[in-house]
C-alpha positions as CSV (number, residue, x, y, z in Angstrom):
1,M,232.9,181.8,152.6
2,T,231.6,182.1,156.1
3,A,234.0,183.8,158.5
4,I,235.2,181.7,161.3
5,T,234.7,183.5,164.6
6,D,235.4,182.7,168.2
7,T,233.8,185.1,170.6
8,S,236.4,184.4,173.3
9,L,238.9,186.1,171.0
10,K,237.0,189.3,171.2
11,D,237.2,189.4,175.0
12,S,240.9,188.6,175.1
13,S,242.1,191.2,172.6
14,P,244.0,194.1,174.3
15,P,242.1,197.3,174.2
16,N,243.2,200.0,171.8
17,P,244.6,203.2,173.3
18,A,242.1,206.0,174.1
19,W,243.5,208.1,171.3
20,L,241.8,205.9,168.6
21,G,238.2,206.7,169.7
22,E,239.1,210.3,170.4
23,Q,240.6,210.6,166.9
24,I,237.5,209.2,165.3
25,R,235.3,211.6,167.2
26,Q,237.5,214.6,166.3
27,L,237.5,213.6,162.6
28,R,233.7,213.2,162.7
29,K,233.2,216.6,164.2
30,L,235.7,218.2,161.8
31,R,233.7,216.8,158.9
32,K,230.5,218.1,160.6
33,L,228.9,214.6,160.7
34,S,226.4,213.5,163.3
35,L,226.6,209.9,164.7
36,Q,223.5,209.2,162.6
37,Q,225.2,210.3,159.4
38,L,228.3,208.3,160.2
39,S,226.1,205.3,161.0
40,S,224.4,205.6,157.6
41,A,227.7,205.9,155.8
42,T,229.3,202.9,157.5
43,G,226.4,200.6,158.1
44,R,227.2,200.4,161.8
45,S,224.8,201.3,164.6
46,I,224.9,204.7,166.4
47,G,225.4,202.8,169.7
48,F,228.5,200.9,168.3
49,L,230.0,204.2,167.0
50,S,229.4,206.0,170.2
51,Q,231.0,203.2,172.2
52,L,233.9,203.2,169.7
53,E,234.5,206.9,170.2
54,R,234.5,206.4,174.0
55,G,237.0,203.5,173.7
56,K,234.4,200.9,174.8
57,S,234.3,198.8,171.7
58,Q,236.8,197.6,169.1
59,P,236.4,198.1,165.3
60,S,236.9,195.4,162.7
61,V,239.3,195.9,159.8
62,S,236.3,196.5,157.6
63,D,234.9,199.1,160.1
64,L,238.1,201.2,160.0
65,N,238.2,200.9,156.2
66,K,234.6,202.2,156.1
67,L,235.3,204.9,158.6
68,A,238.3,206.1,156.6
69,T,236.1,206.4,153.5
70,A,233.3,208.1,155.3
71,L,235.6,210.6,157.1
72,A,237.6,211.2,153.8
73,V,241.0,210.3,155.3
74,P,243.6,207.7,154.4
75,Y,243.5,204.5,156.5
76,G,246.9,205.2,157.9
77,V,245.6,208.2,159.8
78,F,244.4,205.8,162.5
79,F,248.0,205.2,163.4
80,S,249.1,208.8,163.5
81,Q,248.6,209.4,167.2
82,A,250.1,206.1,168.3
83,P,253.1,206.3,170.7
84,A,256.0,208.2,169.3
85,H,258.6,206.0,167.5
86,E,262.1,206.7,166.3
87,R,262.0,209.2,163.4
88,G,263.8,208.6,160.1
89,L,264.6,205.1,158.8
90,V,264.1,202.9,161.8
91,V,261.2,201.7,163.9
92,R,262.2,199.9,167.0
93,Q,260.1,196.8,167.9
94,A,259.2,198.2,171.3
95,H,257.8,201.4,169.7
96,R,255.6,200.0,167.0
97,P,252.1,201.5,166.9
98,V,249.6,198.6,167.2
99,L,245.8,198.5,166.5
100,H,243.7,195.6,167.8
101,Y,240.6,194.7,165.9
102,A,237.5,192.9,167.1
103,E,238.0,189.7,165.2
104,G,241.4,188.7,166.9
105,V,243.5,190.6,164.3
106,S,246.1,193.2,165.1
107,D,248.2,195.4,162.9
108,A,251.7,196.7,163.9
109,L,253.1,199.6,161.8
110,L,256.6,198.6,160.7
111,S,257.4,201.6,158.5
112,P,258.4,204.9,160.2
113,G,255.2,206.6,159.2
114,F,252.8,207.3,156.3
115,A,254.7,210.2,154.7
116,G,256.2,208.0,151.9
117,G,254.4,205.9,149.3
118,L,255.1,202.6,150.9
119,Q,253.8,201.2,154.2
120,L,254.8,198.0,156.0
121,M,252.6,196.2,158.5
122,L,252.9,193.0,160.6
123,T,249.5,191.5,161.0
124,R,248.8,188.8,163.6
125,F,245.7,186.6,163.2
126,A,244.4,184.5,166.1
127,P,243.1,181.1,165.1
128,G,239.9,181.6,163.1
129,A,240.4,185.4,162.9
130,S,239.4,187.3,159.8
131,S,239.1,190.7,158.1
132,G,235.3,190.2,158.4
133,P,232.7,188.8,156.1
134,Q,232.7,191.8,153.7
135,T,235.3,192.4,151.0
136,L,237.7,195.3,151.2
137,S,238.7,197.5,148.3
138,H,240.9,200.6,148.2
139,G,243.5,202.3,146.2
140,G,247.1,201.3,145.6
141,D,248.8,197.8,145.6
142,Q,249.6,195.3,148.3
143,G,251.6,192.2,148.7
144,G,253.0,190.2,151.5
145,M,254.5,187.0,152.9
146,V,253.2,184.6,155.5
147,L,255.7,184.3,158.3
148,C,254.0,181.5,160.2
149,G,250.7,179.7,160.3
150,S,248.3,179.8,157.3
151,L,246.3,182.5,155.5
152,E,243.2,182.1,153.4
153,L,243.4,185.0,150.9
154,W,240.3,185.7,148.8
155,V,240.8,188.0,145.8
156,D,237.9,188.4,143.3
157,E,236.1,185.5,145.1
158,Q,239.0,183.2,144.3
159,C,240.5,181.5,147.4
160,H,244.2,181.0,147.8
161,L,245.4,179.0,150.8
162,L,248.9,180.2,151.8
163,A,251.4,178.6,154.2
164,A,254.5,180.0,155.9
165,G,257.0,181.2,153.3
166,D,254.3,181.8,150.6
167,S,254.0,185.3,149.2
168,F,251.4,187.3,147.1
169,S,250.6,190.6,145.5
170,F,247.6,192.2,143.9
171,N,246.0,195.6,143.1
172,S,244.1,196.7,146.2
173,S,241.0,197.9,144.2
174,R,240.2,194.2,143.6
175,P,237.7,193.0,146.2
176,H,239.6,191.0,148.9
177,R,239.3,189.5,152.3
178,Y,241.4,187.1,154.4
179,C,241.3,184.8,157.4
180,N,243.4,182.4,159.4
181,P,241.8,178.9,158.9
182,G,244.3,177.2,161.2
183,H,244.6,176.3,164.8
184,E,247.7,178.4,165.5
185,E,248.4,182.1,165.2
186,A,249.3,183.3,161.7
187,Q,251.6,186.3,161.1
188,V,251.9,188.1,157.8
189,V,254.1,191.0,156.7
190,W,252.3,193.3,154.3
191,A,253.5,196.0,152.0
192,Y,251.1,198.7,150.8
193,T,251.5,201.4,148.2
194,V,249.5,204.6,148.6
195,S,247.6,205.7,145.5
196,A,247.8,209.3,144.5
């Protein structure tokens, strides 16, 4: 599958807060990795990584997945310095931490943190937006439901076209990717379990 891209989406995406780049820089330094070493581990250029650390570029979903692996941290750590939200059982809509990716995709954290074994996300896909051309693979399980629009879900190179109201689940170690093939925004609620 060739990912559908629209370069105008990249320009219109809201910037991520400054804490994301600073957090990546701090993790890299904590792991005693140079930009060159992180570049080799992620397959991204030194220039891109430098701009990312300075808040001048946006990562893709795949980029953050690779960064989490290279920095030996769970993916959820990238939400950990988002604006404070109500502690305990409730996350108010106005206080959801949100990450914006380069392809016109954004993730809003719906669960009150990453301490438990289950995380919930609301993902918004602009028309043509995708997780990127490379497949993702990580521990745990995931499932979800399409709230509106359509989602092309690829698992083990098998494509499933989902419409509003359709749901899915699979083991996250299976290679997967996804995109919005439609002409309107798609919204998907995801549930992720964290592997031990």
